DRENLO-827755 format. One record per atom (N, C-alpha, C): residue in three letters; x, z, y. Coordinates in Angstrom, 2 decimals, m for minus. Layout:
BEGIN
SITE / aa / x / z / y
SITE / ALA / X / Z / Y;
...
end
This chain:
BEGIN
SITE / aa / x / z / y
SITE / ALA / 91.81 / 81.33 / 99.08;
SITE / ALA / 93.08 / 80.65 / 99.30;
SITE / ALA / 93.80 / 81.28 / 100.49;
SITE / GLY / 95.12 / 81.38 / 100.35;
SITE / GLY / 95.90 / 81.84 / 101.49;
SITE / GLY / 95.90 / 80.80 / 102.58;
SITE / ILE / 96.12 / 79.55 / 102.20;
SITE / ILE / 96.09 / 78.41 / 103.14;
SITE / ILE / 95.18 / 77.37 / 102.51;
SITE / TYR / 94.13 / 76.98 / 103.21;
SITE / TYR / 93.15 / 76.03 / 102.68;
SITE / TYR / 92.95 / 74.90 / 103.67;
SITE / VAL / 93.04 / 73.65 / 103.16;
SITE / VAL / 92.69 / 72.48 / 103.95;
SITE / VAL / 91.72 / 71.66 / 103.11;
SITE / GLY / 90.54 / 71.38 / 103.65;
SITE / GLY / 89.53 / 70.65 / 102.89;
SITE / GLY / 88.91 / 69.53 / 103.69;
SITE / GLN / 88.65 / 68.41 / 103.01;
SITE / GLN / 87.97 / 67.25 / 103.56;
SITE / GLN / 88.53 / 66.85 / 104.92;
SITE / SER / 89.84 / 66.70 / 104.96;
SITE / SER / 90.53 / 66.38 / 106.21;
SITE / SER / 91.46 / 65.20 / 105.98;
SITE / GLN / 92.00 / 64.67 / 107.07;
SITE / GLN / 92.92 / 63.53 / 107.01;
SITE / GLN / 94.11 / 63.77 / 107.92;
SITE / LYS / 95.23 / 63.14 / 107.55;
SITE / LYS / 96.46 / 63.20 / 108.34;
SITE / LYS / 96.87 / 64.65 / 108.61;
SITE / ILE / 97.25 / 65.32 / 107.55;
SITE / ILE / 97.50 / 66.76 / 107.55;
SITE / ILE / 98.99 / 67.04 / 107.41;
SITE / ILE / 99.45 / 68.06 / 108.10;
SITE / ILE / 100.78 / 68.61 / 107.87;
SITE / ILE / 100.63 / 70.12 / 107.70;
SITE / VAL / 101.14 / 70.63 / 106.59;
SITE / VAL / 101.22 / 72.07 / 106.36;
SITE / VAL / 102.69 / 72.37 / 106.11;
SITE / ARG / 103.31 / 73.13 / 107.01;
SITE / ARG / 104.75 / 73.38 / 106.88;
SITE / ARG / 105.11 / 74.77 / 107.38;
SITE / ASN / 106.26 / 75.24 / 106.87;
SITE / ASN / 106.85 / 76.51 / 107.32;
SITE / ASN / 105.89 / 77.69 / 107.23;
SITE / SER / 105.13 / 77.75 / 106.14;
SITE / SER / 104.16 / 78.83 / 105.95;
SITE / SER / 104.47 / 79.60 / 104.68;
SITE / ARG / 103.86 / 80.76 / 104.56;
SITE / ARG / 104.03 / 81.60 / 103.38;
SITE / ARG / 102.66 / 82.12 / 102.97;
SITE / ALA / 102.38 / 82.11 / 101.67;
SITE / ALA / 101.13 / 82.65 / 101.15;
SITE / ALA / 101.44 / 83.49 / 99.92;
SITE / ALA / 100.88 / 84.69 / 99.87;
SITE / ALA / 101.11 / 85.59 / 98.75;
SITE / ALA / 99.85 / 86.39 / 98.45;
SITE / PHE / 99.67 / 86.72 / 97.18;
SITE / PHE / 98.60 / 87.59 / 96.68;
SITE / PHE / 97.21 / 87.00 / 96.88;
SITE / ASN / 97.09 / 85.70 / 96.67;
SITE / ASN / 95.81 / 84.99 / 96.69;
SITE / ASN / 95.56 / 84.40 / 95.31;
SITE / VAL / 94.35 / 83.89 / 95.06;
SITE / VAL / 94.13 / 83.09 / 93.86;
SITE / VAL / 94.86 / 81.77 / 94.05;
SITE / ALA / 94.53 / 81.04 / 95.10;
SITE / ALA / 95.22 / 79.79 / 95.44;
SITE / ALA / 96.15 / 80.08 / 96.62;
SITE / GLY / 97.42 / 79.89 / 96.42;
SITE / GLY / 98.35 / 80.11 / 97.52;
SITE / GLY / 98.12 / 79.11 / 98.64;
SITE / LEU / 98.20 / 77.82 / 98.30;
SITE / LEU / 98.01 / 76.74 / 99.27;
SITE / LEU / 97.18 / 75.66 / 98.59;
SITE / GLU / 96.02 / 75.36 / 99.15;
SITE / GLU / 95.06 / 74.46 / 98.52;
SITE / GLU / 94.74 / 73.28 / 99.43;
SITE / ILE / 94.91 / 72.08 / 98.89;
SITE / ILE / 94.53 / 70.84 / 99.56;
SITE / ILE / 93.39 / 70.24 / 98.75;
SITE / GLU / 92.20 / 70.14 / 99.35;
SITE / GLU / 91.00 / 69.73 / 98.61;
SITE / GLU / 90.31 / 68.54 / 99.29;
SITE / ASN / 90.12 / 67.46 / 98.53;
SITE / ASN / 89.41 / 66.27 / 99.01;
SITE / ASN / 89.99 / 65.75 / 100.33;
SITE / CYS / 91.29 / 65.64 / 100.40;
SITE / CYS / 91.97 / 65.23 / 101.63;
SITE / CYS / 92.71 / 63.90 / 101.47;
SITE / TYR / 92.96 / 63.25 / 102.59;
SITE / TYR / 93.72 / 62.01 / 102.64;
SITE / TYR / 94.96 / 62.22 / 103.51;
SITE / TYR / 96.07 / 61.70 / 103.07;
SITE / TYR / 97.32 / 61.66 / 103.85;
SITE / TYR / 97.77 / 63.05 / 104.31;
SITE / ALA / 98.39 / 63.76 / 103.39;
SITE / ALA / 98.90 / 65.10 / 103.72;
SITE / ALA / 100.37 / 65.20 / 103.35;
SITE / ASP / 101.13 / 65.86 / 104.19;
SITE / ASP / 102.49 / 66.26 / 103.91;
SITE / ASP / 102.53 / 67.78 / 103.88;
SITE / VAL / 102.96 / 68.34 / 102.76;
SITE / VAL / 103.02 / 69.79 / 102.56;
SITE / VAL / 104.47 / 70.11 / 102.24;
SITE / TYR / 105.16 / 70.79 / 103.17;
SITE / TYR / 106.59 / 71.00 / 102.96;
SITE / TYR / 107.11 / 72.27 / 103.63;
SITE / ASP / 108.24 / 72.75 / 103.08;
SITE / ASP / 108.95 / 73.94 / 103.58;
SITE / ASP / 108.07 / 75.19 / 103.59;
SITE / ASN / 107.23 / 75.32 / 102.54;
SITE / ASN / 106.36 / 76.49 / 102.39;
SITE / ASN / 106.86 / 77.36 / 101.25;
SITE / VAL / 106.49 / 78.64 / 101.29;
SITE / VAL / 106.84 / 79.58 / 100.23;
SITE / VAL / 105.53 / 80.15 / 99.68;
SITE / LEU / 105.35 / 79.98 / 98.36;
SITE / LEU / 104.16 / 80.46 / 97.67;
SITE / LEU / 104.61 / 81.39 / 96.56;
SITE / THR / 104.21 / 82.65 / 96.63;
SITE / THR / 104.63 / 83.62 / 95.63;
SITE / THR / 103.55 / 84.68 / 95.41;
SITE / ASP / 103.50 / 85.19 / 94.20;
SITE / ASP / 102.58 / 86.27 / 93.83;
SITE / ASP / 101.11 / 85.88 / 93.95;
SITE / ASN / 100.81 / 84.59 / 93.86;
SITE / ASN / 99.43 / 84.11 / 93.79;
SITE / ASN / 99.08 / 83.88 / 92.32;
SITE / THR / 97.83 / 83.50 / 92.03;
SITE / THR / 97.49 / 83.05 / 90.68;
SITE / THR / 98.11 / 81.68 / 90.46;
SITE / GLY / 97.89 / 80.77 / 91.41;
SITE / GLY / 98.51 / 79.45 / 91.42;
SITE / GLY / 99.14 / 79.22 / 92.77;
SITE / GLY / 100.34 / 78.65 / 92.80;
SITE / GLY / 101.05 / 78.47 / 94.07;
SITE / GLY / 100.52 / 77.32 / 94.90;
SITE / LEU / 100.68 / 76.09 / 94.39;
SITE / LEU / 100.26 / 74.87 / 95.09;
SITE / LEU / 99.12 / 74.23 / 94.31;
SITE / LEU / 98.01 / 73.93 / 94.97;
SITE / LEU / 96.88 / 73.28 / 94.31;
SITE / LEU / 96.45 / 72.07 / 95.14;
SITE / VAL / 96.24 / 70.96 / 94.46;
SITE / VAL / 95.67 / 69.78 / 95.11;
SITE / VAL / 94.61 / 69.22 / 94.17;
SITE / PHE / 93.40 / 69.10 / 94.67;
SITE / PHE / 92.36 / 68.55 / 93.81;
SITE / PHE / 91.24 / 67.93 / 94.62;
SITE / ASP / 90.44 / 67.18 / 93.88;
SITE / ASP / 89.27 / 66.50 / 94.43;
SITE / ASP / 88.06 / 67.04 / 93.68;
SITE / LEU / 86.99 / 67.33 / 94.39;
SITE / LEU / 85.77 / 67.85 / 93.80;
SITE / LEU / 84.62 / 66.88 / 94.02;
SITE / PRO / 83.64 / 66.86 / 93.11;
SITE / PRO / 82.50 / 65.95 / 93.25;
SITE / PRO / 81.49 / 66.44 / 94.27;
SITE / ALA / 80.60 / 65.54 / 94.65;
SITE / ALA / 79.42 / 65.86 / 95.46;
SITE / ALA / 79.78 / 66.40 / 96.84;
SITE / LEU / 80.89 / 65.95 / 97.40;
SITE / LEU / 81.26 / 66.32 / 98.77;
SITE / LEU / 81.30 / 65.04 / 99.61;
SITE / PRO / 81.07 / 65.17 / 100.92;
SITE / PRO / 81.05 / 63.97 / 101.77;
SITE / PRO / 82.34 / 63.14 / 101.73;
SITE / GLN / 83.48 / 63.80 / 101.66;
SITE / GLN / 84.76 / 63.08 / 101.57;
SITE / GLN / 85.32 / 63.25 / 100.17;
SITE / GLN / 85.41 / 62.15 / 99.44;
SITE / GLN / 85.93 / 62.18 / 98.08;
SITE / GLN / 87.09 / 61.22 / 97.94;
SITE / GLY / 87.71 / 61.27 / 96.79;
SITE / GLY / 88.81 / 60.34 / 96.51;
SITE / GLY / 90.10 / 60.75 / 97.19;
SITE / GLY / 90.43 / 62.05 / 97.16;
SITE / GLY / 91.66 / 62.54 / 97.77;
SITE / GLY / 92.86 / 61.72 / 97.33;
SITE / HIS / 93.73 / 61.40 / 98.29;
SITE / HIS / 94.86 / 60.52 / 97.98;
SITE / HIS / 95.98 / 60.66 / 98.99;
SITE / ASP / 97.14 / 60.14 / 98.59;
SITE / ASP / 98.32 / 60.10 / 99.45;
SITE / ASP / 98.71 / 61.48 / 99.96;
SITE / ILE / 99.04 / 62.34 / 99.00;
SITE / ILE / 99.43 / 63.71 / 99.29;
SITE / ILE / 100.87 / 63.89 / 98.81;
SITE / ARG / 101.73 / 64.42 / 99.67;
SITE / ARG / 103.13 / 64.66 / 99.31;
SITE / ARG / 103.45 / 66.14 / 99.45;
SITE / PHE / 104.11 / 66.68 / 98.42;
SITE / PHE / 104.60 / 68.06 / 98.41;
SITE / PHE / 106.11 / 68.00 / 98.27;
SITE / PHE / 106.84 / 68.56 / 99.22;
SITE / PHE / 108.30 / 68.53 / 99.11;
SITE / PHE / 108.92 / 69.74 / 99.82;
SITE / ARG / 110.07 / 70.14 / 99.29;
SITE / ARG / 110.87 / 71.27 / 99.79;
SITE / ARG / 110.07 / 72.58 / 99.85;
SITE / ASN / 109.15 / 72.77 / 98.90;
SITE / ASN / 108.41 / 74.01 / 98.80;
SITE / ASN / 109.03 / 74.88 / 97.72;
SITE / GLN / 108.78 / 76.18 / 97.82;
SITE / GLN / 109.18 / 77.14 / 96.79;
SITE / GLN / 107.91 / 77.77 / 96.23;
SITE / SER / 107.70 / 77.60 / 94.94;
SITE / SER / 106.53 / 78.16 / 94.28;
SITE / SER / 107.02 / 79.01 / 93.10;
SITE / PHE / 107.01 / 80.33 / 93.28;
SITE / PHE / 107.62 / 81.18 / 92.27;
SITE / PHE / 106.84 / 82.48 / 92.07;
SITE / ALA / 106.95 / 83.00 / 90.84;
SITE / ALA / 106.33 / 84.27 / 90.46;
SITE / ALA / 104.85 / 84.33 / 90.83;
SITE / ASN / 104.15 / 83.22 / 90.63;
SITE / ASN / 102.71 / 83.18 / 90.88;
SITE / ASN / 101.99 / 83.65 / 89.62;
SITE / ASN / 102.00 / 84.94 / 89.42;
SITE / ASN / 101.50 / 85.54 / 88.18;
SITE / ASN / 100.37 / 86.54 / 88.41;
SITE / THR / 99.77 / 86.52 / 89.58;
SITE / THR / 98.67 / 87.44 / 89.90;
SITE / THR / 97.44 / 87.08 / 89.08;
SITE / LYS / 96.82 / 88.05 / 88.45;
SITE / LYS / 95.60 / 87.82 / 87.67;
SITE / LYS / 94.54 / 87.16 / 88.56;
SITE / ASN / 93.85 / 86.19 / 88.00;
SITE / ASN / 92.83 / 85.46 / 88.75;
SITE / ASN / 91.64 / 86.37 / 89.04;
SITE / PHE / 91.32 / 86.54 / 90.32;
SITE / PHE / 90.22 / 87.41 / 90.73;
SITE / PHE / 89.12 / 86.63 / 91.47;
SITE / ALA / 89.07 / 85.30 / 91.28;
SITE / ALA / 88.04 / 84.48 / 91.93;
SITE / ALA / 86.66 / 84.83 / 91.36;
SITE / PRO / 85.62 / 84.74 / 92.18;
SITE / PRO / 84.26 / 85.00 / 91.68;
SITE / PRO / 83.90 / 84.00 / 90.58;
SITE / GLU / 83.11 / 84.44 / 89.63;
SITE / GLU / 82.69 / 83.56 / 88.54;
SITE / GLU / 81.97 / 82.34 / 89.09;
SITE / GLY / 82.29 / 81.18 / 88.53;
SITE / GLY / 81.68 / 79.93 / 88.97;
SITE / GLY / 82.50 / 79.19 / 90.01;
SITE / ASN / 83.43 / 79.87 / 90.65;
SITE / ASN / 84.29 / 79.24 / 91.65;
SITE / ASN / 85.32 / 78.37 / 90.93;
SITE / ILE / 85.55 / 77.15 / 91.39;
SITE / ILE / 86.45 / 76.23 / 90.70;
SITE / ILE / 87.86 / 76.80 / 90.56;
SITE / VAL / 88.35 / 77.54 / 91.52;
SITE / VAL / 89.70 / 78.10 / 91.38;
SITE / VAL / 89.72 / 79.25 / 90.37;
SITE / GLY / 88.53 / 79.68 / 89.93;
SITE / GLY / 88.46 / 80.68 / 88.87;
SITE / GLY / 89.02 / 80.16 / 87.55;
SITE / LEU / 89.18 / 78.85 / 87.44;
SITE / LEU / 89.73 / 78.24 / 86.22;
SITE / LEU / 91.26 / 78.20 / 86.22;
SITE / VAL / 91.88 / 78.47 / 87.36;
SITE / VAL / 93.34 / 78.40 / 87.45;
SITE / VAL / 93.95 / 79.57 / 86.68;
SITE / PRO / 94.79 / 79.29 / 85.69;
SITE / PRO / 95.40 / 80.39 / 84.95;
SITE / PRO / 96.50 / 81.06 / 85.75;
SITE / ALA / 96.61 / 82.36 / 85.61;
SITE / ALA / 97.71 / 83.09 / 86.25;
SITE / ALA / 99.02 / 82.51 / 85.73;
SITE / GLY / 99.99 / 82.42 / 86.62;
SITE / GLY / 101.29 / 81.90 / 86.22;
SITE / GLY / 101.44 / 80.41 / 86.43;
SITE / THR / 100.66 / 79.83 / 87.35;
SITE / THR / 100.70 / 78.40 / 87.62;
SITE / THR / 101.51 / 78.12 / 88.87;
SITE / GLY / 102.56 / 77.34 / 88.74;
SITE / GLY / 103.35 / 76.93 / 89.91;
SITE / GLY / 102.61 / 75.92 / 90.76;
SITE / MET / 101.97 / 74.92 / 90.08;
SITE / MET / 101.24 / 73.88 / 90.80;
SITE / MET / 100.18 / 73.29 / 89.87;
SITE / LEU / 99.04 / 72.92 / 90.47;
SITE / LEU / 97.96 / 72.24 / 89.75;
SITE / LEU / 97.57 / 70.99 / 90.53;
SITE / VAL / 97.59 / 69.84 / 89.84;
SITE / VAL / 97.11 / 68.57 / 90.40;
SITE / VAL / 95.90 / 68.17 / 89.57;
SITE / MET / 94.73 / 68.05 / 90.21;
SITE / MET / 93.51 / 67.74 / 89.47;
SITE / MET / 92.67 / 66.68 / 90.19;
SITE / ALA / 92.37 / 65.60 / 89.46;
SITE / ALA / 91.42 / 64.58 / 89.92;
SITE / ALA / 91.77 / 64.03 / 91.30;
SITE / ASN / 93.02 / 63.77 / 91.55;
SITE / ASN / 93.48 / 63.26 / 92.84;
SITE / ASN / 94.34 / 62.04 / 92.55;
SITE / SER / 94.58 / 61.21 / 93.53;
SITE / SER / 95.43 / 60.04 / 93.29;
SITE / SER / 96.56 / 59.94 / 94.31;
SITE / ASP / 97.60 / 59.26 / 93.90;
SITE / ASP / 98.76 / 59.01 / 94.76;
SITE / ASP / 99.33 / 60.32 / 95.30;
SITE / VAL / 99.69 / 61.18 / 94.38;
SITE / VAL / 100.30 / 62.47 / 94.70;
SITE / VAL / 101.78 / 62.38 / 94.34;
SITE / GLU / 102.63 / 62.76 / 95.28;
SITE / GLU / 104.07 / 62.77 / 95.04;
SITE / GLU / 104.59 / 64.20 / 95.21;
SITE / VAL / 105.34 / 64.66 / 94.21;
SITE / VAL / 105.87 / 66.03 / 94.18;
SITE / VAL / 107.37 / 65.91 / 93.98;
SITE / PHE / 108.16 / 66.29 / 95.00;
SITE / PHE / 109.60 / 66.13 / 94.90;
SITE / PHE / 110.35 / 67.20 / 95.68;
SITE / ASP / 111.56 / 67.51 / 95.22;
SITE / ASP / 112.48 / 68.45 / 95.88;
SITE / ASP / 111.86 / 69.83 / 96.10;
SITE / ASN / 111.05 / 70.27 / 95.13;
SITE / ASN / 110.45 / 71.60 / 95.16;
SITE / ASN / 111.16 / 72.49 / 94.15;
SITE / ASP / 111.01 / 73.78 / 94.31;
SITE / ASP / 111.58 / 74.76 / 93.39;
SITE / ASP / 110.45 / 75.54 / 92.74;
SITE / PHE / 110.32 / 75.41 / 91.41;
SITE / PHE / 109.31 / 76.12 / 90.64;
SITE / PHE / 110.03 / 77.06 / 89.68;
SITE / HIS / 109.83 / 78.36 / 89.85;
SITE / HIS / 110.48 / 79.28 / 88.92;
SITE / HIS / 109.69 / 80.57 / 88.76;
SITE / ASP / 109.89 / 81.18 / 87.60;
SITE / ASP / 109.30 / 82.47 / 87.25;
SITE / ASP / 107.77 / 82.48 / 87.28;
SITE / ASN / 107.16 / 81.33 / 87.04;
SITE / ASN / 105.71 / 81.24 / 86.86;
SITE / ASN / 105.46 / 81.37 / 85.36;
SITE / ARG / 104.81 / 82.44 / 84.94;
SITE / ARG / 104.70 / 82.75 / 83.51;
SITE / ARG / 103.95 / 81.69 / 82.70;
SITE / GLY / 102.99 / 81.00 / 83.31;
SITE / GLY / 102.18 / 80.04 / 82.56;
SITE / GLY / 102.80 / 78.67 / 82.45;
SITE / VAL / 103.03 / 78.03 / 83.58;
SITE / VAL / 103.51 / 76.65 / 83.58;
SITE / VAL / 104.02 / 76.28 / 84.98;
SITE / GLY / 105.02 / 75.43 / 85.03;
SITE / GLY / 105.54 / 74.96 / 86.32;
SITE / GLY / 104.51 / 74.10 / 87.04;
SITE / ILE / 104.05 / 73.01 / 86.38;
SITE / ILE / 103.05 / 72.11 / 86.96;
SITE / ILE / 102.04 / 71.73 / 85.90;
SITE / ILE / 100.76 / 71.76 / 86.26;
SITE / ILE / 99.67 / 71.28 / 85.42;
SITE / ILE / 99.10 / 70.03 / 86.09;
SITE / ILE / 98.92 / 68.96 / 85.32;
SITE / ILE / 98.19 / 67.78 / 85.78;
SITE / ILE / 96.94 / 67.70 / 84.92;
SITE / ALA / 95.77 / 67.79 / 85.54;
SITE / ALA / 94.55 / 67.94 / 84.76;
SITE / ALA / 93.40 / 67.10 / 85.31;
SITE / SER / 92.48 / 66.79 / 84.43;
SITE / SER / 91.21 / 66.18 / 84.81;
SITE / SER / 90.22 / 67.28 / 85.16;
SITE / TYR / 89.22 / 66.93 / 85.95;
SITE / TYR / 88.14 / 67.86 / 86.28;
SITE / TYR / 87.41 / 68.23 / 84.99;
SITE / VAL / 87.15 / 69.50 / 84.76;
SITE / VAL / 86.64 / 69.95 / 83.46;
SITE / VAL / 85.15 / 70.27 / 83.43;
SITE / LYS / 84.49 / 70.30 / 84.56;
SITE / LYS / 83.06 / 70.62 / 84.56;
SITE / LYS / 82.23 / 69.33 / 84.51;
SITE / ASP / 80.98 / 69.47 / 84.11;
SITE / ASP / 80.08 / 68.32 / 84.11;
SITE / ASP / 79.71 / 67.95 / 85.53;
SITE / THR / 79.61 / 66.65 / 85.78;
SITE / THR / 79.17 / 66.18 / 87.10;
SITE / THR / 78.32 / 64.94 / 86.91;
SITE / GLU / 77.33 / 64.80 / 87.76;
SITE / GLU / 76.49 / 63.60 / 87.73;
SITE / GLU / 76.78 / 62.69 / 88.91;
SITE / ASP / 77.86 / 62.96 / 89.63;
SITE / ASP / 78.24 / 62.15 / 90.78;
SITE / ASP / 78.85 / 60.84 / 90.29;
SITE / PRO / 78.15 / 59.71 / 90.48;
SITE / PRO / 78.64 / 58.43 / 89.96;
SITE / PRO / 79.89 / 57.91 / 90.69;
SITE / ASN / 80.19 / 58.45 / 91.85;
SITE / ASN / 81.34 / 57.99 / 92.62;
SITE / ASN / 82.60 / 58.81 / 92.38;
SITE / TYR / 82.48 / 59.83 / 91.57;
SITE / TYR / 83.58 / 60.77 / 91.37;
SITE / TYR / 84.41 / 60.39 / 90.14;
SITE / ASP / 85.72 / 60.33 / 90.31;
SITE / ASP / 86.64 / 60.08 / 89.20;
SITE / ASP / 87.28 / 61.40 / 88.79;
SITE / ILE / 87.03 / 61.84 / 87.58;
SITE / ILE / 87.51 / 63.15 / 87.12;
SITE / ILE / 89.00 / 63.17 / 86.83;
SITE / ASN / 89.64 / 62.02 / 86.75;
SITE / ASN / 91.03 / 61.95 / 86.30;
SITE / ASN / 92.03 / 61.82 / 87.45;
SITE / PRO / 93.18 / 62.47 / 87.31;
SITE / PRO / 94.27 / 62.25 / 88.28;
SITE / PRO / 94.89 / 60.88 / 88.02;
SITE / ARG / 95.38 / 60.25 / 89.09;
SITE / ARG / 95.95 / 58.91 / 88.98;
SITE / ARG / 97.20 / 58.81 / 89.84;
SITE / ARG / 98.18 / 58.10 / 89.34;
SITE / ARG / 99.42 / 57.82 / 90.09;
SITE / ARG / 100.04 / 59.10 / 90.67;
SITE / VAL / 100.35 / 60.03 / 89.77;
SITE / VAL / 101.02 / 61.27 / 90.15;
SITE / VAL / 102.50 / 61.09 / 89.84;
SITE / HIS / 103.33 / 61.20 / 90.85;
SITE / HIS / 104.77 / 60.97 / 90.70;
SITE / HIS / 105.50 / 62.28 / 90.96;
SITE / ILE / 106.11 / 62.81 / 89.90;
SITE / ILE / 106.83 / 64.08 / 89.98;
SITE / ILE / 108.30 / 63.78 / 89.72;
SITE / HIS / 109.15 / 64.08 / 90.68;
SITE / HIS / 110.58 / 63.76 / 90.50;
SITE / HIS / 111.46 / 64.68 / 91.34;
SITE / ASP / 112.69 / 64.87 / 90.88;
SITE / ASP / 113.73 / 65.59 / 91.62;
SITE / ASP / 113.32 / 66.99 / 92.04;
SITE / ASN / 112.62 / 67.70 / 91.15;
SITE / ASN / 112.26 / 69.10 / 91.39;
SITE / ASN / 113.19 / 70.00 / 90.58;
SITE / HIS / 113.13 / 71.27 / 90.84;
SITE / HIS / 113.94 / 72.26 / 90.13;
SITE / HIS / 112.99 / 73.21 / 89.41;
SITE / PHE / 113.15 / 73.33 / 88.08;
SITE / PHE / 112.31 / 74.19 / 87.26;
SITE / PHE / 113.19 / 75.17 / 86.51;
SITE / ARG / 112.82 / 76.45 / 86.51;
SITE / ARG / 113.52 / 77.43 / 85.69;
SITE / ARG / 112.61 / 78.63 / 85.43;
SITE / ALA / 112.71 / 79.13 / 84.22;
SITE / ALA / 112.00 / 80.34 / 83.79;
SITE / ALA / 110.49 / 80.26 / 83.99;
SITE / ASN / 109.90 / 79.09 / 83.74;
SITE / ASN / 108.45 / 78.93 / 83.75;
SITE / ASN / 107.96 / 78.91 / 82.31;
SITE / GLY / 106.68 / 79.22 / 82.10;
SITE / GLY / 106.06 / 79.04 / 80.80;
SITE / GLY / 106.48 / 80.02 / 79.73;
SITE / HIS / 106.97 / 81.17 / 80.09;
SITE / HIS / 107.45 / 82.10 / 79.09;
SITE / HIS / 106.40 / 83.11 / 78.64;
SITE / ASP / 105.22 / 83.14 / 79.30;
SITE / ASP / 104.20 / 84.12 / 78.91;
SITE / ASP / 102.84 / 83.72 / 79.50;
SITE / PRO / 102.19 / 82.68 / 78.93;
SITE / PRO / 100.88 / 82.27 / 79.45;
SITE / PRO / 99.88 / 83.43 / 79.40;
SITE / ASP / 98.95 / 83.45 / 80.37;
SITE / ASP / 97.98 / 84.55 / 80.44;
SITE / ASP / 96.95 / 84.45 / 79.31;
SITE / ASP / 95.95 / 85.33 / 79.33;
SITE / ASP / 94.95 / 85.36 / 78.27;
SITE / ASP / 93.68 / 84.59 / 78.65;
SITE / SER / 93.77 / 83.71 / 79.65;
SITE / SER / 92.64 / 82.87 / 80.02;
SITE / SER / 92.41 / 81.81 / 78.95;
SITE / GLU / 91.33 / 81.06 / 79.08;
SITE / GLU / 91.05 / 79.98 / 78.14;
SITE / GLU / 92.21 / 78.97 / 78.13;
SITE / PHE / 92.70 / 78.63 / 79.30;
SITE / PHE / 93.81 / 77.69 / 79.39;
SITE / PHE / 95.09 / 78.28 / 78.80;
SITE / GLY / 95.37 / 79.53 / 79.13;
SITE / GLY / 96.54 / 80.20 / 78.57;
SITE / GLY / 96.49 / 80.26 / 77.05;
SITE / GLY / 95.30 / 80.53 / 76.50;
SITE / GLY / 95.12 / 80.54 / 75.05;
SITE / GLY / 95.39 / 79.18 / 74.44;
SITE / LEU / 94.94 / 78.13 / 75.12;
SITE / LEU / 95.19 / 76.76 / 74.65;
SITE / LEU / 96.69 / 76.47 / 74.65;
SITE / LEU / 97.39 / 76.88 / 75.71;
SITE / LEU / 98.84 / 76.68 / 75.75;
SITE / LEU / 99.52 / 77.39 / 74.59;
SITE / ARG / 99.12 / 78.63 / 74.34;
SITE / ARG / 99.72 / 79.39 / 73.24;
SITE / ARG / 99.44 / 78.72 / 71.89;
SITE / GLU / 98.21 / 78.23 / 71.72;
SITE / GLU / 97.84 / 77.56 / 70.47;
SITE / GLU / 98.67 / 76.30 / 70.26;
SITE / LEU / 98.87 / 75.53 / 71.32;
SITE / LEU / 99.61 / 74.27 / 71.20;
SITE / LEU / 101.11 / 74.46 / 71.09;
SITE / PHE / 101.66 / 75.40 / 71.85;
SITE / PHE / 103.11 / 75.50 / 71.98;
SITE / PHE / 103.72 / 76.80 / 71.50;
SITE / GLY / 102.91 / 77.82 / 71.23;
SITE / GLY / 103.46 / 79.12 / 70.89;
SITE / GLY / 103.62 / 79.95 / 72.15;
SITE / GLU / 104.50 / 80.93 / 72.08;
SITE / GLU / 104.67 / 81.85 / 73.20;
SITE / GLU / 105.37 / 81.22 / 74.40;
SITE / ARG / 106.24 / 80.24 / 74.15;
SITE / ARG / 106.99 / 79.61 / 75.25;
SITE / ARG / 106.49 / 78.19 / 75.45;
SITE / VAL / 106.09 / 77.89 / 76.65;
SITE / VAL / 105.53 / 76.57 / 76.97;
SITE / VAL / 106.66 / 75.66 / 77.44;
SITE / PRO / 106.77 / 74.46 / 76.85;
SITE / PRO / 107.85 / 73.56 / 77.31;
SITE / PRO / 107.62 / 73.08 / 78.73;
end
């Protein structure tokens, strides 16, 4: 990750730029974060927020993303095999996974070949009884989207998008 914050609380990430990473800016298993006025470009995925099982701090919540620019995040995924970010398809503007109370507003998502925003459940098996694999209360509003989803990559997820929607993803 270009910018990584994990298992933390009361976070502010602002006025930063990340390029040519798998994850441009990653918020993992965190509480109360404001992420704003950042530029994410030429990564595999621009903005990522997720919760992972079997960590001391779980149940990531109350995360806000606003006034960010996430564009042209089309770099081929080069994460080591088995790494959770290895599942992020190239061309992802933002990924929200297994987190709650996430608000995404006044951001600009453009020229991401795969998709502007993905909201997903955790896809691997887990035996953690306290872990909720599903995202909850994700509020996406007042963002700007253009020229996303025009060429999903050849990953498993990209193939699924092509199968469901064809060459252009809505």
